Structures are given as structure tokens and as C-alpha cells.
N, C-alpha and C positions, 0 to 999 in steps of 0.2 A: 504493500500500500504506500502511496505517496505520503510524505511527511506532513505534519500539521502546518509547517511553514508554507507549503504550497497551498494548503487550504486557506490560510490567512491571506494569501495573495490573490484570492478569488479564482484559483485554478484547481480547486478540489475536483476529483474525478466524479463521473456520473456512473452509478451502478445499475446493471441490468440483470435481473434474475432469470434463471433458465426456464421456469414454469414447469408444466407437466412434461416429463421426459419422453413420453410416448406420443405427444402431440406436436403441433407445429411451432410451439414456443421456442425451443432451441433453434429451430430453423430460421425463424424470423429474427431472433436475437442475433445470431451469427451473420445473417444476411445484412441486417441493418448496420452491424459493426463494420462489415466490409464496405458497404456502400458509403459510409461516412468516414472511412479511412482510419477507424479506431479512435476518433476524437470528435468532439463537437465544440467548435471554437478552440479555446485554449485548454479545454477540459478533456482529459483522457476518458475513454469509455472502458469500463471493466465489467466482465461477465461474472456472475456469482452462481456457482452450481458445481455439478460434477464435470470434471475436465474431459472424461471419456465421452459423455453424452454430447457435450458442446463440440468436442473435436470431431465427432462423427457427422456433425451437421455443417461444419465449415472450417476453414483454415484460420484458427485463432492462435496468436502467439501465447505460449504458456504464461508469460508474465502478465497477460491481460485477463487471466482467470483467477478469481478468488475461490479456492477450492473448499467445498463443504466437507466436514468430517464424514458425514453419511454419503454413501455412494448410491448410484442408480444405474439401471440397465435399460437401454433404449431398444424397444421393439415397436417401430412406428405403427400407430393405430391400435395398439393393444395395451391398455392401461393396466398397471400392476400396483396394488396397494403397497407392495414392498418398496416402491420408489417414493412413497409419501414422505418419509423422514428427510430425504435429501431436498425434496421440493419445499417442505416447510422450513427446513434449516436455511435454505437459500434466502427466503424472505426475511427471517429473523436476523440472519447475519448481515444482510444489506441494511436493514433498519438500524441495527446496533452500530455499524460503522458510520452511518449518516448522522445518528444522534450524537456521536462523539465529535462531529464536525470534520471527519476525515473524508467525507464525500458530500456532494452538494444535493443529490437527489437519488431517488430510487424509481426505476422503471421496471414494472413487473410483467413478465410474460404470462400468458393465460394458464390457469390451473383448472383441474377437474374436481369440482366440489364433492361429487359422489365417491370418487376414489379416495380422497383425503378423509372423508367422514368414515369410510369403511375401515380406515386405519386409526380411527379415534379422534380425528380433528373435530373440534366442537364449534367451529365457526361456520356461518353460511357462506363465507367468501372472504376475499382479500380485505374488504373495507373494515369489517368488524375485527379481524385479526390485527390489522394495522393500528386500529384505535387502541386495542389492548397493549400492543407492543410499545406504543408511544405515550400511553397514559392520557390520550385525548378523551375529554368527556363525551364528545359525539363527533363522528365522522360523517360527512355528507358526500354523496356521489354526484359528480358533474360529468356530462359528456360535452366535449368542446371540439370545435373546428374553426376554420377561418370564417365560416358563414354564420355560425350559431353556437351558443352555449345554453345547455338545458340542465335542469336539476329535477329529478322526480322526488316528490315529497314522500310518497310510498313507493317501495321498490318491488321486491319479489314476494308479493302476496296475491291471492286470487282477486280478480276484479270485483267479485261480489263482496269482498271484505273492505274495499277501499273507502266507501262512504263512512263506515264506522271507525276507520283509522285516521280520519282527518279531524284535527282540532286546532283551535286558535293558537295555543301556546307552541305547538310544533311548527306551525307556519311561521310564527314570529321568530322562533329560535333558528330554524333553518334559513330563513331569509337573512338574518343578521350574520350567520356564518358565511353565507354566500357573498354578501355585500363586503364583509371584512376581507374575504379572499380576493375579491375583484380589486380591492385597493392594494393589498399586500403582494399578491402573486401575479396580478395582471397589470399593475401600475395604472389603474383607472382612478383618477383622483375623486371624481364624483359619480360613482356607479349608479346605473339605473336598472331596476329590477322589474320585470313584468311578471305578474302572477295570473295564472290561468284559472278559469272557473272549472268546476267539475262536470256540470250538466251541459246539454246542448244550449247554445246561445247564452252561456253563463247563467242558466236558470231562468232567463227572461222574466226578471222581477218576481221570482218565486213560482211562476206558473209551471215551469219544467223542473222544479226542484228547489229546496230551501237551503242547501249547503252554502251557496254564495251569499245569500242574505244573512243567514244566522251565524256562519262561521268564518268564511273567507273575507268578506267585506270588513267585518269588525277587526280582523287581524291586520288587514291592510291599513285601516284607520290608525291602529296602534303604531304600526311601523312609520307612518307619516308623522304621527305625534312625536316620535323619537327622532325626527329629522331626516328620514331616509327618502330617497326618490323612488317611489313605487307606483306602478300602474296596475289597475285591475279592479275586480276580477274581469279577465278578458275571455271572450269566446275563443276556444282553442282552434276553431276552424278558420279564423281570420287573423291570427296573430303571428303566423310564420312565413307569410309571403315577403318578398324582398323589401317592399316599402315599409311594412309593419316592423321588420327587424331593425330598421334604422332608429327606432324609438327607444330601444333598450339594449343593455349589455349582456343580459342573461335572462332566462325565463324559468320561473319556478312552476312546475306542473304538478298536478295532483296524483298522477299515477304513471307507472312505468311506460306503457306504450304511448301515452299522450306526449311524453318527452322524447322517447327514442325513435318513434316513426319519423318525425320531421328531420331530425339530425341525420338519421341513416339514409333518408331519401336525398338529402342535400350533400352529405359527405361520407358515403359508405366506406370508402377506402382511407379516409383521412381523419376519421373521428378518433378522439382520445378520451379515455376514462381518467378523470382527475379526482383524487380524494381531497376534499376540503376539510379544514378544521384540525389538521395535524400539525405538529411542530416541525415536520419535515415535508419536502416536496415529494409527491408520489403520483406518477402517471402510469397508464397501461394502454396497450392497443385495445380498440373497441371491437374485439372479436374473441371467439372461444378457442378451444384446443384443436379443433379441426382434425379429429381422428380420421375422418374419411379421406383426407388428402395428405396426411402425414407421410413423409418419406417418398412422395411421388414427384417432388420438384415443383409443386403447384402453389406452395404457400407464398402469399404476397406480403412483402415486408413494409409496405407503405404506411400502414397504421402504426407499426412499431417505430419507424423512422419519425413519423409525426409526433409520437409520444416522447421520443428522445428530444426532439427539437423543442417541444413545448416545455418539458421538464427543465431544460437548460435555460429557457427564457424566464421561467418562474423562479429558478434559483438566482438568476441575475437580478430579477426584480426585488427579491428578498435581500440581496446583498447591498442594495442602494441605500 
């Protein structure tokens, strides 16, 4: 690892975890490393994981790999719970190094939640695990691209459970985490947040649903009272076209697909998953493990490259 002196000079390396050994994570990580020439600006890129797995996917210099104590075996497309220890350790090790100030950011390759849970992993995904590792009270998921930034208030729950999961305090808390991150990580001095309604036409004054009137609008009023620039509740069918997007810097949506459909339509290959509310910078490509194409030379590294580039920009913004 580079010395703390290099970190103080604003040149701390950026860490990329290998992700699920049997998926496309190691492939896009090594491909992105090669495409960027092993560095992003003045920052070195370092891969964290099993050297044999990473070496089987690309030509990476040994000095560019931070080896985990646990080892993994790669059989493309065939997940094995025996690899879970190395996958989990790569994340924990990258976070530990970054918390020490010896790295500027963590970019995580995709993991397979079912495989990890079969091995005893008790978190539903990266976001909750990162919150525990860093001691963050609450982590928030953002999907970002050059065209759009979106945040789902509720994430991986059935659609039928969404109305009961929406409440004013969670809207206010999430919005303030997002607004603080837009200032700190995206260097936006006066961030503007759009907040979507839940129902068609944002409830149409209560005719098509009461959530906007009873929950979302009062939360927006509270955010405005605290001095934030907030719009809404907005009908989600008219808030994502090009002209509408000029009015805000990020959009807080009520449920998963309300947020992810527009950004994946606009930026399928360049979307980046960003975890807000952490003491470190963390991004990830906005795609899964791709077991069906692993090992076939079909994995596209564009989202991983975008994740690395955004992580570097966020680290630079925090260093100002």
C-alpha cells in the first residue's frame, strides 16, 4: 500500500473489490483497470481480492492487488458458497484501508446476495454491510449518471408493502442525507431536490390516493422550513423528461422501480450505484453478477469505469 504521505498529498489510491468470483465482477474490474491504465488521474487503482481469481480475468501486475487472506476459486457462472469468505473479506479490507485514510474510495464489484447468505452473511446487500463497517447511522442508495441522479426511499420490498413503509420522518431524514451528499460529494453549493409522489398524478388532490396529502407534502413543508430547496410532490410520469430534469439535482422517489426505470432507460451502461451517508466514498456499477455471461468475453466494463471515475470525482470533492 502507498504510504500515508501520498494520501496526505491527495494521491491516495482508489480500491476496487473483486465481487463474486464466479460472476463478471472480476472481469469488469480487471477490464476497467486496463482501460484506465491502472490509474485515475494521479491516483493508483488497486484491486482487492484473490490474486488467482483476478489474474484469471486479466493481466494485472501483482503489486496492484491487495490480497485477501481467504482464497476463492473461479468457475464462471457457477457460484460457490465456499468463495463467500474471500468476497466478504475483500469488502471489509477495502473499507478498513479507506477508513485509515490510506485510500480515497472504494468501488465494489457486484456480489450475489443468495450465495453470501447461504454462507451466513446476515446483510441484504452491500449498503447495509457498509453502514455497519463504517459505523454510519443510515446509508442511502443513489443511482447516478450524467443525465440523472435518483434515490429510492424504499428499496427491495414488495410493491404492495410500499405505501405502509412511507412516513414523514424517513422522507425528511433521507432527503437531508441526500442534500448533504450533493454538497459534500458532488460540490453543488445549493442543491435542489425533487420529491416524487406515490400515486398517479401525485394523488390528484387526494382523489387517487392520500399519501401525498397526508405524508409526502407535510415532509416537504418541513424540509422547506429547514431551509432546503425542495420540489414536490411531483407526478412521476412528468418529472424525468429533459426539460423537467433541469429543475433539480437529484430526485427522491418512493419506490425502487419509480427511481430505477428512468435512470436505466437514460443511462443503462453508465449508471453508478452510490452509497450516501458514509464517512467514506463508495460506488459500484449498476448491474449484477451476470452469471449467464461470465467467462464468455461479453461483460461490458463501462458501468465499472463510470463508477471509478465518479468515485474519484467524489473523493476530490471531499478533499477540497
